[in-house]
N, C-alpha and C positions, 0 to 999 in steps of 0.2 A: 537492443537496437543494433548492436554489432552483428548479431546473428542474421539480421535481415539486410546487412550491408548498407546501412544508412550512416552517412557521415554526420558526426555530431561532436559537440564539446560539452563537458560537464562543468557547470558553474554552480557553486553552492549559494543558496539563498540565506540571507539573515533575517527573513521575515518573521514576525511574531507568530508563534504557533499556538498561542492560547485560544481557546474557543469556548463558546457557550454550550455546556453540556445539555441544555434544555432543547437545543435545536435537533431536528431529525439527523441521523447519521449521514444521509446523502448530502444535506446542506453543509454539514461540518466539513466533509472531505472536499467538496467543491470550493468552499470558501478558503480553506487552507491551501489548496492547489493554486487557486487564483492569486492569493497573496505571494506565494513563492514565485510563480511565473511573472507576476507584475514587478516584483522586486528585481529579478534578473533582467527582464525586458527593458527596464529603465536604464540599465547599463549598456545594453546592446540594441539601440533603436534600429529598426529596419530588419531585425532578425526574426526567425521563427523560434519561439521559446516555449518549451513544454515544462509545466510544473505538475507534480502529482503528490498525493498524500493518501495514506491508507490507515484505516482503523479496523479493529476487531470488535464485534458486538455480540455479547452473550446475554440473552434474556433482557435486552434493552440496556445493558450496562456496557460502557466502553472500557475495553481492556487496553491500557496503554503499554508503554515500554517499562519493564520491571527495572528497578534500581538496585535491588539486592537479590541474592539467591533465594531467600525466603519468599519474596514477592513472585519470582518466576515460578517456583514450585507451587505456590498457591494458585496462580493462574492456570497452570497445567492441570492441577487437580480439578479445577472448575470445568475445564474443557474436556476432561477425560470422559470418553464414552458418549459424548454429546455432539450436537449440531450447533454451529454458530455461523455468523455472517461476517464476511470481509467486504468492506466498502472501500473502493479506490476512486478518488476524484482526480480528474485531469483538467488542466486549463492550458489552452494553447493561445499564445499571443503571436499574431502574424503581422506583417507590415500594414495590412488593411483592416483586419478585424480580429476579434477574439471569440473563442468558443470554450464552453465548459460542459463536461458530462461526468457521469459516474457509472461504475459497474458494481453490482452486488453479487457475490458468490457465496454459496453455502459450502461450508467445510464440515465434515464429520470426522471426529477423532475416534481412534480405537480406545477401548478401555485400557488405561495405562496403569502399570504397576508402580509402586514406590521406587523400585530399582530403576525402571525406565526413566522416571521423572528425575531422580537423583543424577543418573548418568547424563541425561540431556542437559540439565542445569550445569553440571561440571564441565560440559563441553565449551561453555561460554557463549554459545550461539544465541540464547534467548535475550541477551541484554540490550541489543539494539533493534529489537523486533516488537512491533505491536502484538499483543497477545502472547508474548514470550516464546514465539516459534517462527522459524523460517522454513516455508515449504520447499524451498529450493536447496536446502542443505540437509543436515541430519534430521531436521523437523519433518522431513518427508516420511520418516518412519513412524510418525505419530498419526498420520492422516490415513483414514480408512477410505474416504472418497470425497470428491468435490462435485458440485453441481454449478457450473458456470465457467468463467474464464480463469484458467490456471495462472496466466501471467498477471491478471488483476490481483491475485493473492500474493504473487511475488512483489508487486508494487507498481506495475504499469501495464494496463491492458494494451499490449503492443498492436494487435490487429486493428482495433478500433481507433487507436491513436494515429496509426499510419493512414487509415481511411479519412480521418478528419484532416490530417495534414495535407493529403492529396486534394481534398475538397477545398481547402484554403489556398491551393495553388503551389504547394511545395512539390518539387520534382521527385516523385517516388516511382520506382520501377517504370 
C-alpha cells in the first residue's frame, strides 16, 4: 500500500482464526478476512477497513504456518516440483457498505534439493508464512512461475483492493 502512496494505518485484529476445513478455500479466506476487518472496524466506526487472509492449498490440503523446522521442511518437500494454489480473501468495511472477494493464484515450485530446503528453513523465513514460504523474500528463489496476481501471493491483491476501495468511495488517485 505504501508503494501506491495510499495513506493507511495498520491495526492488528484479535479475531478468531479457526475455520471449518470442510469449506472450500475461497469461502475460508473470505470468512477469515471478514472476521478480521469486522473486528477492527468495530473499533474505528466510519473508517475504511481492509482485512485479508491467505492460505496455501496443495491437492485439496491446506498448508498452514509451520511451527517447527521439521514441519517447514516437510511442507517444502511436498511443494517441490509441483503446482499449488494460493487463495487470498479480502474484506473491506466502509462507512456505507462492505465487500468481500478472493483471488486464486497458481504457484509452481522448482524441484528443490535437500540443501535448498535446509538453507531456507534455517533462514527463519518459513515460520510466519502459510505453506512455509514467502514469495516476497528468499522464498522467491523457490518459485519457478506464477499464474495470477503476485501481490495476492504476498498477502493482498493490491490492484483489485484499490479498485474496490475506489468503487466504495475512498479517494484513490
